C-alpha positions as CSV (number, residue, x, y, z in Angstrom):
1,X,-24.9,-32.7,-78.1
2,X,-21.1,-33.4,-77.3
3,X,-19.8,-36.6,-76.7
4,X,-18.6,-37.5,-73.0
5,X,-15.9,-39.0,-71.5
6,X,-16.6,-40.5,-68.1
7,X,-14.0,-40.7,-65.4
8,X,-14.9,-43.3,-62.8
9,X,-12.7,-43.9,-60.1
10,X,-11.8,-43.4,-56.5
11,X,-10.3,-40.4,-55.0
12,X,-7.5,-39.8,-57.4
13,X,-10.2,-39.5,-60.0
14,X,-12.3,-37.4,-57.6
15,X,-9.3,-35.0,-57.1
16,X,-8.5,-34.8,-60.8
17,X,-10.5,-31.6,-61.4
18,X,-8.3,-29.5,-58.9
19,X,-5.6,-27.4,-60.6
20,X,-3.1,-29.4,-62.0
21,X,-5.4,-32.4,-62.3
22,X,-5.4,-34.5,-64.8
23,X,-9.2,-34.8,-65.4
24,X,-9.0,-31.0,-65.7
25,X,-6.4,-31.2,-68.4
26,X,-8.4,-33.6,-70.5
27,X,-11.3,-31.0,-70.0
28,X,-9.1,-28.3,-71.3
29,X,-7.6,-30.1,-74.1
30,X,-11.1,-31.4,-75.6
31,X,-12.9,-27.9,-74.9
32,X,-15.8,-27.3,-77.3
33,X,-15.4,-31.1,-78.5
34,X,-16.0,-33.4,-75.5
35,X,-17.5,-33.1,-72.1
36,X,-15.5,-34.6,-69.4
37,X,-17.6,-36.0,-66.8
38,X,-16.2,-36.4,-63.4
39,X,-17.4,-39.6,-61.3
40,X,-14.7,-40.0,-58.5
41,X,-15.6,-41.3,-55.1
42,X,-12.9,-41.0,-52.5
43,X,-11.9,-44.0,-50.6
44,X,-14.1,-46.3,-52.7
45,X,-13.0,-49.8,-53.5
46,X,-14.3,-51.9,-56.4
47,X,-16.8,-53.7,-54.5
48,X,-18.6,-50.4,-53.5
49,X,-18.4,-49.1,-57.0
50,X,-20.4,-51.8,-58.5
51,X,-23.6,-50.6,-56.5
52,X,-23.3,-47.4,-58.7
53,X,-23.1,-49.0,-62.1
54,X,-26.7,-48.8,-63.0
55,X,-26.9,-45.1,-61.9
56,X,-23.7,-43.7,-63.7
57,X,-24.3,-45.8,-66.6
58,X,-27.7,-46.5,-67.2
59,X,-28.7,-49.4,-69.6
60,X,-30.7,-48.0,-72.8
61,X,-29.3,-44.6,-72.3
62,X,-30.0,-42.5,-75.7
63,X,-26.5,-40.9,-75.3
64,X,-24.0,-43.3,-73.6
65,X,-20.5,-42.0,-73.2
66,X,-17.9,-42.2,-75.9
67,X,-15.1,-43.3,-73.5
68,X,-14.8,-44.1,-69.8
69,X,-11.7,-44.7,-67.9
70,X,-12.0,-47.0,-64.8
71,X,-9.2,-45.9,-62.0
72,X,-9.9,-48.3,-59.0
73,X,-7.4,-50.4,-57.2
74,X,-5.5,-48.2,-54.4
75,X,-8.0,-48.8,-51.9
76,X,-8.8,-52.6,-52.9
77,X,-5.0,-52.8,-52.4
78,X,-4.9,-51.8,-48.8
79,X,-3.5,-54.1,-46.2
80,X,-5.4,-56.0,-44.0
81,X,-3.1,-55.1,-41.2
82,X,-3.2,-51.5,-41.9
83,X,-5.7,-48.5,-41.1
84,X,-7.4,-49.2,-44.3
85,X,-8.4,-52.7,-43.7
86,X,-12.1,-51.9,-44.2
87,X,-11.4,-51.0,-47.9
88,X,-9.4,-54.2,-48.8
89,X,-10.8,-56.3,-51.6
90,X,-8.8,-59.6,-52.2
91,X,-7.0,-59.4,-56.0
92,X,-9.4,-61.8,-57.4
93,X,-12.5,-60.0,-56.6
94,X,-11.1,-56.9,-57.6
95,X,-10.2,-58.4,-61.3
96,X,-13.8,-59.8,-61.3
97,X,-15.2,-56.5,-60.3
98,X,-13.3,-54.7,-62.9
99,X,-14.8,-57.3,-65.6
100,X,-18.2,-56.8,-64.5
101,X,-17.7,-52.9,-64.6
102,X,-16.6,-53.1,-68.4
103,X,-19.4,-55.7,-69.1
104,X,-21.9,-53.5,-67.6
105,X,-20.9,-50.4,-69.8
106,X,-20.2,-52.5,-73.0
107,X,-23.6,-53.9,-72.9
108,X,-25.1,-50.7,-72.7
109,X,-23.0,-49.6,-75.5
110,X,-20.4,-51.7,-77.4
111,X,-18.7,-48.9,-79.1
112,X,-17.8,-46.9,-75.8
113,X,-14.1,-46.9,-75.6
114,X,-13.2,-48.2,-72.1
115,X,-9.8,-47.4,-70.6
116,X,-8.2,-49.2,-67.4
117,X,-5.8,-47.5,-65.5
118,X,-4.0,-49.3,-62.7
119,X,-3.2,-47.6,-59.2
120,X,0.1,-46.0,-58.6
121,X,2.8,-47.1,-56.6
122,X,3.2,-46.5,-52.9
123,X,5.6,-44.3,-51.1
124,X,5.6,-45.9,-47.7
125,X,7.5,-43.3,-46.0
126,X,5.7,-40.6,-47.3
127,X,2.3,-42.4,-46.1
128,X,4.0,-42.4,-42.6
129,X,5.0,-38.5,-42.7
130,X,1.2,-37.8,-43.9
131,X,0.0,-40.1,-40.9
132,X,2.1,-38.2,-38.5
133,X,1.0,-34.8,-39.9
134,X,-2.8,-35.5,-39.2
135,X,-2.3,-37.7,-35.8
136,X,1.3,-36.6,-34.3
137,X,2.3,-39.4,-32.2
138,X,-1.0,-41.5,-32.3
139,X,-0.1,-42.3,-35.7
140,X,0.3,-46.0,-36.5
141,X,3.5,-47.2,-37.6
142,X,2.1,-50.3,-39.7
143,X,1.7,-49.5,-43.2
144,X,-1.8,-49.1,-44.8
145,X,-0.4,-49.9,-48.4
146,X,2.8,-50.9,-50.1
147,X,4.2,-50.7,-53.7
148,X,4.4,-54.4,-53.4
149,X,1.0,-55.2,-52.6
150,X,-0.7,-52.6,-55.0
151,X,1.6,-54.0,-57.9
152,X,-0.2,-57.3,-57.5
153,X,-3.5,-55.2,-58.3
154,X,-1.9,-53.3,-61.0
155,X,-0.7,-56.6,-62.8
156,X,-4.2,-58.2,-62.8
157,X,-5.8,-54.6,-64.0
158,X,-3.2,-54.7,-66.9
159,X,-4.1,-58.6,-67.6
160,X,-7.9,-58.2,-67.2
161,X,-7.4,-55.6,-70.2
162,X,-5.2,-57.5,-72.5
163,X,-7.8,-60.5,-72.1
164,X,-10.6,-58.2,-73.0
165,X,-8.8,-56.2,-75.9
166,X,-9.1,-52.8,-73.9
167,X,-6.2,-50.0,-73.9
168,X,-4.4,-49.9,-70.1
169,X,-2.4,-47.3,-68.6
170,X,0.2,-49.1,-66.0
171,X,0.6,-46.2,-63.8
172,X,2.2,-48.2,-61.3
173,X,5.1,-49.4,-63.7
174,X,5.3,-45.7,-65.5
175,X,5.9,-43.8,-62.3
176,X,8.7,-46.0,-61.1
177,X,10.5,-45.5,-64.4
178,X,11.5,-41.9,-62.9
179,X,14.1,-41.5,-60.1
180,X,12.7,-39.9,-57.2
181,X,9.1,-40.8,-58.2
182,X,8.2,-41.0,-54.5
183,X,8.1,-37.5,-54.1
184,X,7.9,-36.0,-57.6
185,X,4.8,-37.9,-58.4
186,X,3.0,-38.6,-54.8
187,X,1.9,-35.7,-52.7
188,X,1.0,-38.0,-49.5
189,X,2.4,-41.2,-50.7
190,X,-0.5,-42.2,-52.6
191,X,-2.3,-39.3,-54.3
192,X,-0.7,-37.3,-57.0
193,X,1.4,-34.1,-57.4
194,X,0.6,-32.0,-60.3
195,X,3.7,-33.9,-61.9
196,X,2.0,-37.4,-60.9
197,X,-1.3,-36.0,-62.5
198,X,0.7,-34.9,-65.7
199,X,1.7,-38.3,-66.2
200,X,-1.6,-39.8,-66.0
201,X,-2.7,-37.1,-68.5
202,X,0.1,-37.9,-70.7
203,X,-0.6,-41.7,-70.8
204,X,-4.5,-41.2,-71.2
205,X,-4.5,-38.6,-74.0
206,X,-2.3,-40.7,-75.9
207,X,-5.2,-43.3,-75.9
208,X,-7.8,-40.9,-76.9
209,X,-5.9,-39.2,-79.4
210,X,-5.4,-42.5,-81.2
211,X,-9.0,-42.9,-81.1
212,X,-9.7,-39.7,-82.7
213,X,-10.9,-37.6,-80.0
214,X,-8.6,-35.0,-81.0
215,X,-9.7,-34.7,-84.5
216,X,-13.5,-34.1,-83.2
217,X,-15.1,-31.0,-84.8
218,X,-15.9,-28.1,-82.2
219,X,-19.9,-28.1,-81.2
220,X,-20.0,-24.6,-82.8
221,X,-18.1,-22.7,-85.2
222,X,-14.9,-20.7,-84.5
223,X,-15.7,-17.1,-84.0
224,X,-13.4,-16.3,-86.9
225,X,-15.8,-18.3,-89.0
226,X,-18.9,-16.1,-88.3
227,X,-19.5,-13.2,-91.0
228,X,-20.3,-10.4,-89.0
229,X,-23.1,-9.2,-91.7
230,X,-24.6,-12.9,-92.1
231,X,-23.8,-14.7,-88.9
232,X,-26.5,-17.1,-89.2
233,X,-24.6,-18.6,-92.1
234,X,-21.9,-20.2,-90.0
235,X,-24.4,-22.0,-87.6
236,X,-26.6,-23.7,-90.4
237,X,-24.9,-26.8,-90.2
238,X,-24.9,-27.4,-86.3
239,X,-28.2,-25.6,-86.0
240,X,-30.1,-26.0,-89.0
241,X,-33.4,-24.5,-87.4
242,X,-31.6,-21.0,-87.0
């Protein structure tokens, strides 16, 4: 049975298996080595995600995941005065909720690699344009998120990773290193373009490759290793009952 990488997060994770998505790219690069399992929930914050922990990561699992990405914060950081206020979670609670997620996963499998990913920066004008495309003149002029507010959550995510000795991806900072990041990396001021997905993939795959995932063997032999006269020989190691 192949090892599993579970991608746990909000809509940015849910959309990661779309064409050009960072999850799809992980599944491709580790094909025949690892099963990449998508557990993304659009609109969710860390408070709501806690209710799913026991279902997604049951304690006592015979085959716990080899690695988990935790990618929340875009909704937690929604502004109280904006349209996303029902999703808002105070930053102290956000950090504590992330800690609870890590502790739960690690209590079931101490060797599972957990990677924390910060929310991305926000293109406020892009959010306004997106809202106008949906609601026209009825669109609210009040921002639902800002880069500054989201940055507070990103900082706590990275701080927690450091406290727990976990690898992290500071997507909030990384994206802003590129000129024109607002339109290059964000499709609607929040969610990712293919180029934005490529940033996440690049950062995450560095961590996984450092942990040895690229060196894992194929689950079954390459076709070039199969002897057409004696094909069962190539399968003896993986399938000793053949």
